Structure formats: structure tokens, C-alpha cells
C-alpha positions as CSV (number, residue, x, y, z in Angstrom):
1,M,0.0,-0.1,-0.1
2,V,2.8,2.5,0.9
3,H,4.5,1.4,-2.3
4,I,1.4,2.5,-4.4
5,V,1.1,5.8,-2.3
6,N,4.7,6.8,-2.9
7,E,4.3,6.2,-6.5
8,C,1.4,8.4,-6.7
9,L,2.9,11.2,-4.8
10,V,6.1,11.3,-6.8
11,R,4.1,11.1,-10.2
12,Q,1.5,14.1,-8.8
13,S,4.7,15.9,-7.8
14,V,6.0,15.8,-11.2
15,E,2.9,16.7,-12.9
16,A,2.4,19.8,-10.3
17,L,5.8,21.2,-10.9
18,R,5.3,20.9,-14.6
19,D,2.2,23.0,-14.3
20,L,3.7,25.6,-12.1
21,R,6.5,25.7,-14.6
22,R,4.1,26.2,-17.6
23,L,1.7,28.7,-15.5
24,K,4.6,30.9,-14.3
25,A,7.2,30.6,-17.2
26,D,7.0,34.2,-18.2
27,E,7.7,35.3,-14.4
28,L,10.5,33.1,-13.9
29,D,14.2,33.9,-13.6
30,P,16.2,31.7,-16.2
31,T,18.1,30.3,-13.3
32,V,15.2,29.3,-11.6
33,T,13.6,28.0,-14.6
34,Q,16.9,25.9,-15.3
35,E,16.7,24.4,-11.4
36,L,12.8,23.6,-11.7
37,D,13.4,21.8,-15.1
38,A,16.3,19.7,-13.9
39,V,14.4,18.7,-10.9
40,I,11.6,17.9,-12.7
41,Q,13.9,15.9,-14.9
42,K,15.3,14.2,-11.9
43,L,12.0,13.3,-10.3
44,D,10.7,11.9,-13.6
45,E,13.8,9.6,-13.8
46,F,13.5,8.7,-10.4
47,S,9.8,7.5,-10.5
48,K,10.5,5.7,-13.6
49,A,13.6,4.0,-12.3
50,N,12.2,3.4,-8.6
51,P,8.4,3.2,-8.8
52,G,7.0,3.2,-5.4
53,K,10.2,4.0,-3.7
54,Q,10.4,7.0,-1.3
55,L,12.6,10.0,-2.5
56,P,16.2,10.2,-0.9
57,E,16.7,13.0,1.4
58,G,19.0,14.9,-0.9
59,M,16.3,14.9,-3.7
60,R,13.6,16.1,-1.5
61,Q,15.9,19.1,-0.3
62,R,16.5,19.9,-4.0
63,V,12.7,19.8,-4.7
64,M,12.1,22.0,-1.7
65,K,14.9,24.4,-2.6
66,A,13.6,25.0,-6.3
67,L,9.9,25.3,-4.8
68,A,11.2,28.0,-2.6
69,R,13.0,29.8,-5.2
70,L,10.0,29.4,-7.5
71,A,7.8,31.0,-4.8
72,L,10.1,34.1,-4.4
73,T,9.4,35.1,-8.0
74,I,5.6,35.2,-7.5
75,P,4.6,38.7,-6.6
76,W,1.8,37.8,-3.9
77,V,4.6,35.6,-2.2
78,L,6.8,38.6,-1.9
79,R,4.3,40.8,-0.7
80,L,3.2,38.2,2.0
81,L,6.9,38.0,3.1
82,G,7.2,42.0,3.0
83,L,9.9,41.7,0.5
84,K,8.1,43.8,-2.1
85,N,5.4,46.7,-1.8
86,E,3.0,46.8,-4.6
């Protein structure tokens, strides 16, 4: 059961990251785009090579770092953090 849940979570994460990449493409810094693309590719490769396995700690950290960098490009997130006044 855990195997199936992990497999679904990884696949859903890949799809969610692809959607974010597509929806925010015009707002992303090129370095953020490159990192996000690399993370998506690594997650996709991992899910195909290791179906049902939990992500290694390093990969989880890389995903979180990419999400943090992505979030810091979104204006409402910056306003929420008090980093940008609009």
C-alpha cells in the first residue's frame, strides 16, 4: 500500500511542478527555470527507475529549494513576506 501511495505522490509532484513551470514561465528568472527543469527531470527519472520508492533526502531537499526559489518569483508571495511593496 505504501508503495502505491509513494508512486502516486511522486507522479503527482512531477505533474504539479510541470504545471507550475508552465503557468509561471513568463515570471521565472532563467536560473529558476533551469533548476526547476532539472528537478522535474530528476523526479521523473527517479519515478520511472524506482516506482513506489520514497525520495532520497537529498532529492527532497532539492525539490524544496526549487519550490522556495519559485515562490520568491511570485509577486503575492513577496508581498506576503514583506519583500516587495505593490
